[in-house]
C-alpha positions as CSV (number, residue, x, y, z in Angstrom):
1,X,-8.2,19.2,-5.1
2,X,-4.5,18.7,-6.0
3,X,-3.3,15.1,-6.0
4,X,0.1,13.4,-6.2
5,X,1.3,10.0,-7.4
6,X,3.7,8.3,-5.0
7,X,6.8,6.5,-5.9
8,X,6.8,2.7,-5.7
9,X,6.1,1.3,-2.2
10,X,5.5,-2.1,-0.6
11,X,1.9,-2.4,0.5
12,X,0.9,-3.2,4.1
13,X,-2.4,-3.6,5.9
14,X,-4.5,-3.1,2.8
15,X,-8.2,-2.4,3.4
16,X,-9.3,-1.3,-0.1
17,X,-12.2,-3.7,-0.9
18,X,-14.0,-3.5,2.4
19,X,-13.8,-0.6,4.9
20,X,-12.4,-1.7,8.3
21,X,-12.2,-0.1,11.7
22,X,-8.9,0.0,13.6
23,X,-8.6,0.4,17.3
24,X,-12.3,1.4,17.6
25,X,-12.2,4.2,15.0
26,X,-14.6,4.8,12.2
27,X,-14.7,2.3,9.4
28,X,-12.6,3.4,6.4
29,X,-10.6,2.2,3.4
30,X,-6.9,2.4,4.1
31,X,-3.3,1.3,3.3
32,X,0.1,1.6,4.8
33,X,2.9,2.4,2.4
34,X,6.5,1.2,3.0
35,X,9.2,3.2,1.2
36,X,12.6,1.4,1.1
37,X,15.4,3.4,2.8
38,X,18.0,1.7,0.6
39,X,16.2,2.8,-2.5
40,X,16.1,6.3,-1.1
41,X,19.9,6.3,-0.6
42,X,20.9,4.6,-3.9
43,X,18.3,5.5,-6.5
44,X,18.3,9.3,-7.4
45,X,15.0,9.1,-9.4
46,X,13.2,7.3,-6.5
47,X,14.6,9.8,-4.0
48,X,13.4,12.7,-6.2
49,X,9.9,11.3,-6.4
50,X,9.8,10.7,-2.6
51,X,11.1,14.2,-1.9
52,X,8.3,15.6,-4.1
53,X,5.8,13.7,-1.9
54,X,7.4,15.0,1.3
55,X,7.4,18.6,-0.1
56,X,3.7,18.3,-1.1
57,X,2.8,17.2,2.4
58,X,5.1,19.9,4.0
59,X,3.5,22.7,1.9
60,X,0.0,21.6,2.8
61,X,1.0,21.4,6.5
62,X,2.5,24.9,6.4
63,X,-0.6,26.3,4.7
64,X,-3.1,24.7,7.1
65,X,-1.1,25.2,10.4
66,X,1.4,28.0,9.8
67,X,1.9,28.9,13.4
68,X,1.9,25.5,15.1
69,X,3.0,23.0,12.5
70,X,5.6,21.6,14.9
71,X,2.8,20.5,17.2
72,X,1.3,18.3,14.5
73,X,1.6,14.5,14.2
74,X,4.2,13.4,11.7
75,X,3.0,11.9,8.4
76,X,6.2,9.9,7.7
77,X,7.5,7.4,10.3
78,X,10.5,5.2,10.9
79,X,9.7,1.5,10.2
80,X,12.7,0.4,12.2
81,X,10.7,1.3,15.3
82,X,7.9,-1.2,14.4
83,X,8.0,-5.0,14.7
84,X,5.6,-5.6,11.9
85,X,6.7,-7.7,8.9
86,X,8.4,-5.7,6.2
87,X,8.7,-2.5,8.1
88,X,12.5,-2.7,9.0
89,X,14.6,-0.6,6.7
90,X,11.6,1.5,5.5
91,X,9.9,4.8,6.0
92,X,6.1,4.3,6.3
93,X,3.0,6.4,6.1
94,X,-0.7,5.7,5.8
95,X,-3.5,6.8,3.6
96,X,-7.3,6.4,4.0
97,X,-10.6,7.3,2.5
98,X,-14.3,7.1,3.6
99,X,-15.2,5.9,0.1
100,X,-13.7,3.0,-1.8
101,X,-10.6,3.9,-3.8
102,X,-10.1,2.6,-7.4
103,X,-7.7,-0.3,-7.6
104,X,-6.0,-1.3,-10.9
105,X,-3.1,-3.4,-12.1
106,X,-0.1,-2.3,-14.1
107,X,-2.2,-2.3,-17.3
108,X,-5.0,-0.3,-15.6
109,X,-7.3,-3.4,-15.4
110,X,-9.6,-3.3,-12.4
111,X,-8.5,-5.5,-9.5
112,X,-11.3,-6.9,-7.4
113,X,-9.5,-9.3,-5.0
114,X,-7.0,-9.4,-2.2
115,X,-6.0,-12.9,-3.2
116,X,-2.3,-13.7,-3.8
117,X,-0.9,-13.5,-6.4
118,X,-3.4,-12.0,-8.8
119,X,-5.0,-9.5,-6.4
120,X,-3.8,-6.6,-4.3
121,X,-2.3,-8.1,-1.1
122,X,0.1,-7.1,1.7
123,X,3.6,-7.4,0.4
124,X,3.0,-6.5,-3.3
125,X,4.5,-3.4,-4.8
126,X,2.3,-0.5,-5.8
127,X,1.9,3.2,-6.2
128,X,-1.0,5.4,-5.1
129,X,-2.8,8.6,-6.0
130,X,-3.2,10.7,-2.9
131,X,-4.4,14.1,-1.7
132,X,-3.8,15.9,1.6
133,X,-6.4,16.9,4.2
134,X,-6.1,18.6,7.6
135,X,-7.6,17.4,10.8
136,X,-8.0,18.9,14.3
137,X,-9.9,16.6,16.6
138,X,-9.7,16.3,20.4
139,X,-6.3,18.0,20.6
140,X,-4.8,15.9,17.8
141,X,-4.1,17.9,14.7
142,X,-2.1,17.5,11.6
143,X,-2.2,16.5,7.9
144,X,-3.2,13.1,6.7
145,X,-3.1,11.5,3.3
146,X,-6.4,10.8,1.5
147,X,-6.4,7.7,-0.7
148,X,-7.9,8.2,-4.2
149,X,-6.6,5.1,-5.9
150,X,-3.9,2.5,-6.0
151,X,-2.1,0.7,-8.8
152,X,-0.4,-2.7,-8.3
153,X,3.0,-2.6,-10.0
154,X,4.4,-6.0,-9.3
155,X,4.2,-9.0,-7.0
156,X,6.2,-9.3,-3.8
157,X,6.6,-11.8,-1.0
158,X,3.3,-11.8,0.9
159,X,3.3,-10.5,4.5
160,X,0.8,-13.2,5.6
161,X,3.2,-15.3,7.6
162,X,1.7,-18.4,6.0
163,X,3.7,-20.9,4.1
164,X,3.1,-21.3,0.4
165,X,2.0,-24.8,-0.7
166,X,4.9,-25.1,-3.2
167,X,7.4,-24.5,-0.3
168,X,6.1,-27.3,1.9
169,X,4.2,-29.9,-0.3
170,X,5.5,-32.2,-2.9
171,X,3.5,-33.9,-5.7
172,X,1.9,-37.2,-4.6
173,X,3.7,-40.4,-5.6
174,X,1.8,-42.5,-8.1
175,X,-0.6,-39.8,-9.1
176,X,-0.2,-38.5,-12.6
177,X,-1.0,-34.8,-13.3
178,X,-3.4,-34.3,-16.1
179,X,-1.9,-32.7,-19.2
180,X,-2.4,-28.9,-19.4
181,X,-5.4,-27.8,-21.5
182,X,-4.4,-25.9,-24.7
183,X,-7.6,-23.9,-24.6
184,X,-10.6,-23.5,-22.2
185,X,-12.8,-25.2,-24.9
186,X,-10.6,-28.4,-24.4
187,X,-12.0,-28.6,-20.9
188,X,-15.5,-28.9,-22.1
189,X,-16.9,-32.4,-22.6
């Protein structure tokens, strides 16, 4: 099976540690990938990598559905038509898998949490390893992206809609913060 590595994207709706069902469908592991349109316009290297991804999908689609590829659902969609956080100004697509994908950080250390900021969360920047597969179910046909693995590249503003404690709370008056420990052993009594 041929795979491809995506260019950097902003992560949305990650379900990579526990399979989830959306709109009554089968439980699966999945992500949405948001590719910045401004980057596509201004960054030639980013554009080249994104065009490789599009060509990979187009070639698979032409091989699987040579006579009716125009009837297939699109893989890439306009984020300006969605009201979800972070989608404006982006092209988005999804990827999924029935088995758990591997998840690593920029140093290839395994990530095991969706917790901000150390984990993989909606709003961080990542890249993914994908493969294509064809489907033809109940009149819906097309090509979808299978999710093999994901690598977190850097932090971003979370899409949670929650406020961060440092943005709304101040230290308590009259309470002195303990000095930082120089070493974990300093915490032991």
